[in-house]
N, C-alpha and C positions, 0 to 999 in steps of 0.2 A: 775158855777158848771160844765158847759159843757167844759170849757177850760181845766181844769186839767184832766178831764176824757179822752179827746182826746189825750192829751200829753201822758197819761199813756198807751193808746192803741197803739200809735205809737212806744213807747218804747218796748212794748211786741212784736210787729211785727218785729222790728229790731232784737230783741233778738232771735226770732224764726229763722229768716233768718241766723243769725250768727251761731246758733247751727246747722242748716241744712248744712250750708257750711262747718262747722267744721267736721260734720259727713261724708260728701262727701269726703273732703280732707283726712280724716282719713282712709276711705275705700280705696281711691285711693292709699294712701301711703302704706297701708297694702297689697293691691294687688300687687303694684309695688315691695314691699319688698319680698313678697312671690314669685313673678315671678323671681326676681333676685337670689333667693336662689335655683331655679330649675337648674339642670345640663343643660349645653348647649351642643348640639350635632350637628354634620354635617349631612346634608341630601342631596339627589340628586333625579333625576327622571330617569325613563327608557327612553332610547334613541334607535335609530336605527343605525346599522353600522355593519361592518364585525367583525368576531370573529374566532380565530384560537386556537385550542387546540394542544399543542405541548410540547415536552420536549427539553431541550436545552443542548448545548455542545460548547466548543471552538474547533477550528480547525486550521490547517495550510495547506497552498497550497504546494503540493509536487508532484514530478513526481510519476507516478503510480509505477514505478520500478526504483531503483537506483542500479548501478552495481559497485561493488568493484573490481577493476582491480589489480591482484596480480602477483607476479613473479612466473614463472613455474620452474625456476632453481635457483641455488645459483650462485652468481657472482656480478660483478660491473654494476650498473645501468648507462646507457647512454641514455638520452632522445633525441628524434629527434628534429631537429631545429623547433622552432615555437610552440612547445608543452608547454602550460602553463595553469594556472587556468583561466577559462572563455572562452577558445578557443573552437570553434565548430569543430567537426571532423566527418568524414564519417565512416560508418560501415566497419570494417576490415582495416581501415587505420593504418599504422605502427606508434605507439606512442613512443616506446622505445626498447632498447635491453639490456638484462642482459648478459654480456659477461663472459664466464667461460673458462679459459685456459685449464682446465682439460677436458672439453668436446671437445675442438678443438683437443687436443692430441688424445683422444679416436677415433675421427672421422678419423684422418689421419691413425691411427693404423688399424682401421676397413677397410678402403679403401685399404691399403697395403695388408692385409690378404685376402681381396676379390680378388684382382688382382692375388695373388699367387694361390688361389683356382680355379680361372677361367682358368689359364694356366694349372694347374694340371688336371683339368677335361676336357680340350679340347682334343678330340680323336686324332687330327692331331699333336698338339704341345706338349702334355703332355709327359714329360720324363718317368713318371711312366708307363703309358700305352704303351709307345714306347718300354720299356724293355720287357713287355709281348709280344708285337708284334714281336720283334726280336726272342724271345724264341720260339714263335709259328712258325715263319718262319723257324727257324733251325730244329725244330722237324718235320715240314711238309716235309722239304727236306730229312731228315733221313728216315721218313716214306715212301717217294717215292722210295728211294734207296732200303729200305727193301722189298718193294713190287716187284720192278724189280728183285731183287735177288731171291725172292720166285718164280716168274714166270720163271726165267731162270732155276732154279732147277727142276721145274715141266717139262719143255721141255726136259731136260737131262734125267729125270726119264723115259721118254717114250722109250729111247734106253738103259735103264739100266746103264746110265752113272752117275747117282746121287743116293746117298744113302738116305734111308728113314729118317735116323737120321738128315741129313743135311737139308732135306725139313722141318722137324718138328722144327728144330732150327730156320730156316728162318721165319717160321710162328709165332713162339713164339716171335721173334724179332719184327715182324710187330705189334703184339698185345701189346707188351711192349711200343713201341714208340707211338702207337695210344693212349694208356692209359695216357702216359705222356703228349701228345698233348692235350687230353681232360681236364686233370688237369690244364694245363696252361690256356686253354680257360675259364674254370670255375673260376680260380683265377683272370683272366683279368676281367670277368664280375662282380665278387664280388668287385674288386678294383674300377671298374667304379661306382658301387652303392655307395661305400664308399666315393669316390671323389665327386660324385654328392651331397651326404649328406653334406659333408664338405663345398661344394660350397653354398648350401642353407643356412647352418648355418652362413657362412660368409656374405651372402647377407642380412640375417635377422639382423646380428650384425651391418652391415653398415647402413641399413635402420633405426635401432634404434638410432645409433649414429647420423645420419642425422636428425632424428626426434627431438632428444635432442638439436641439434643445432638450429633447427627451433623453438623450445620452448624458445629460447633466445629472440625471437621477441615477443613483447607485442603489440597486436592489439586491436582496439576498438571493443567491443562486439556489439554495436549498434550505430546508428547515433545519435549524441547528443552533449552535452557540458561537458567539464571537470569542475566538481564542486569543487574538492578538490585535492590538490597535496602536501601532507605533506612531501614527501621524497625528499631531495636534490639530485641534479645530482651527479653522480659518488659515490653514496653510495653503500657499500657492503650489499647485500641482501641475506637472506636465502630463501629456498623454501617456497612459499606461503606467503611471506611478502607482506603487503599492499603497493601499489604504488600510486594509485589515485582512485578517485571516479568520476563516470560520469553517466549521465542520459539523456534521451530524454525530453527536457523541452519545446517543442513546446506547445503553449497554449491548443491545443486540446488533449494533452497527460497528462495534469495536473489534479489532483484531490484535493479535500479538505479532508484531513485525520483528523478525529475527535476521541476523546476519550469519549465514552459514558459510564455513570455509569451503574453498573451491574443491578440495579433495573429497568433500562429502556431497557435492552437487549432484552427482549421478545416482546417489542413494535416495534422492527425494522423489516423491510422486504425489500427485493431487489425491487427497483422501487419506494420506498416511497418518496413523495415530501419533499424537504428540502428548507427552505428559509434561505438566507445567507446575512450577511453583512461583508465587509472587511474594516479594519481600513484604508487601503490605498485608499478606495473609500467610504468615510464617508457618502456621500449623495446618494449613490446607494444601491439598493437591488438586489440580484441575486437569481435565482432559480436553484436547482439541484435535483438529484435523487440518492438514495442510490444504489451504484454499487456493493460493496462487504462488507459483515459483517464477520470479522475474528472471528474464533471460540474460540481462547484462550484468557483469560483475563490476563491483566498485574498483576502479583502476588503481587506487592507492592501497586499499585493504585487501584486495583480492578475495572478496566475499560476495555472496549472492543474497539478495533480499528475498525473504519468504514471509508470506502472510499466513497466519494460523488462525482459523476460525475457532472461537472458544465455545465448546459444547456447554449447554445449560443443564445437563442432566447427570453429570458425573461428579463423584467425590462427595465425601461427607465432612462436614465442618466440625472441628472440636470446639468451636465457639457457640454460645447460645443464641445464634442467629440463624434464620432460614437461608436457604440457597438464594432465594430471590433477593434477600437483603444483601448477600455478598456480591452477587452479580450487579445489583443496583448501585453498589459502591465502587465499581470499577471506574477508573478515570484515566484519561490520556496522560501519558508520562510515567505510569507505574511500570516498574521493571521486574524482571524475574528470569528464571532459567527454563530452558526447554530441552526435553529429551525426545529426539525423533526416533521412534521405535522401528527397528529393523526386524527383530524377532522377539517373541515373548512367550514364556511358559509360566503358568500359574503354579506348577509343582514339578520339581526336578531335583536330581542329586546335584548338589552344588558344593563348591569350595571357594574360599577367598581367592581373588584374582591372582595374588602373588604366588599361589601354589603352582600355577602353570608357568614353567620356566623353559622358554623356547618351545620345543615340541615334546616336552617330557614332564612327568610328575616324578618326585622322589619320595620314597617312603622310608621309614626307619623300622627295621625288623632286627630283633636281637641286638639292639644298640648299634646297628650298622646300616649305612645308606644303601638303598637299592634304587636303580633307575627303572621307571615304568614308562613305556611309550604312551603319550597322551592321546586319549580319545575324548576331545573336548567338543562341546556344542555351542550353545548360545553363551555369549560372554559380554561383559561390560567392564567399566572401570573398577567395580567392587567385587564381582562374582564371576564364576565360570561354571558352566554345566559339565558334569562328568558323565560321559556316555557309557563308560565301562572300563575294565582293566584294573580296577583297584579293589582289593578286598574290602568288605564292608566295615571292618574295624581297624583299617590301616591308619597308622600315624603318618600323615602327609606333611612333608617338609614345607615350611613357610619361609624360612630364612633363605637368602640368596645362596645358590650353590657355590658361587665364587670359584675358589681354587680347590674346593673339596671334590672328592671323587667317589663313585660307587664302590662300596666295600669298606669305606673308611668308618672307623668307630666314632660315635658322637654321644653327647649327653642331650637329653630332651627337656624342653619346657612346654607344657601343653597350653594352648591359647584357644579360648572359645571361638568357634568359626565366625560368629556374628561380630565379635569384637575385632577379629582379624580383618574381616571385610570392611568394617568402618574405617580402618586405618588407610584404606585406599582412596577414600574420598578426597577430592582436591581441596586446596585451602579454602576455608570458609569465606574469605574475601573474594574468591574467584568463583566458586560454585557451591550452592547450598541445596541442590536438588536431591541427590542421593537416591535415584531410582535404581 
C-alpha cells in the first residue's frame, strides 16, 4: 500500500513544480512583453563644461573700406606701366591718365590769353597804358605852356601892356588843359583797374584749365592693393566712369563683415565679444569684437551689416604655424561663421539643448517619466545651463516628449551628453562653428 501512495505523492510534487515553473515563465514572459511594448527613450545626465549663449551669422573677410577709383574727366584711358590687378601701390601714386585733347586745347588758349593780359596790364610794357601816358605827357606839356603864357601876361599887365581879356583867356586855357589832363589820368586809372580785372580773370581761367589737366591724372587714394581692374587700357571714358577698385588689405586693416538678422539687431553692441571660425582655417577658432553696427537694414534680406574687428591675441592653432603666419594669410573674400556672445560661462552644469522641452525637464525614475520645472540659464543651439532642480544622478529625457505624459512607463537608452549636444549642430553646409 505504501508503494503506490509514495508514487502518487511524487507525481503531485512534480506537478506542483511544473505548474509553479509555468507560472514563473508566464509572469516573466508577460513582464518582458509588457516591457517591450513600452516606448524607448534616450536619456543622459548632467555634466560640467563651458556654455555660451550667442546668436549666429555668416561673414566675409573684407577691407574696412574699399575705394572706387573713377575718371575725373572724359577722355582716353592710359594706364601707367606696371599697373594691374593685385599690384600694391603707394598713396598718391600715379595709376593712369585720362587724356582729353579738348582740355589740352583749352589750356593752351588760356595760357595765351593770360600772356596777353599780363602784357596789357604791365605798366611799363602795356600799349594801352602807354597811350594814356603819351596823352598825359602831351597835356602836361600844353599845361606848362599855358601856365608860362599866363605868367607872362601877368608881368605885362603890371606895365599895362596886357589886356585883361588876354589874361582871362590864358587862365581859361590853363583850366581847360588841366581838366583834360585829369580826365586822362582818371581814364588811365580806370583802364588799369579794367586790365587788372582782365588779368585776374585770365589767371583764374588758366588755373582752371591747368586743374582740369591735372584731373587727367588718376592717383591712388590710399596705400593698398588694386582689387579689380575691369576697364581695358585705351578705353574712352566719360566723367565719373569706374576705372578700378582698391583697398588697404593689410591684415590689421581687415574686418569680418557679417549680415545679422533684424531680430538680433538689438542684441548687438560695440565691443561685444565674437567667436569666429573661417573655412580656410578649419581647425582654428578666432576671437573678435564688434567694431561697427551699421544703422540701415538691407531692404531685401532684412539684415544689418556689422563689422567685427579681428583680435590678434586669441586662439591657438593646431597647425605648425605661428599666429602671425595665420593672420598674415588672411585675405579679402575668406568666409566663415560668427557667434555673437550674449552670455558665457567657462564652467557650469549643462545638458544637451534638446533636454529643455518648453519650460520643463523630464527625468526617468523607476522607469517612469517625471516632470521637473526647468531652471535654465545660459543656452545656445547645442547646450543649456542647469541652475538647479535636478538630482545630480538623474536620467534626463532627450527624446521629444510628444504625446507621452508624466507617470508613463518607458525604456531608456543612455546617450553620452557630448554626443547628444553635437546632434544639435546645424547642417555642416550651413554652419560649422559649434561654439
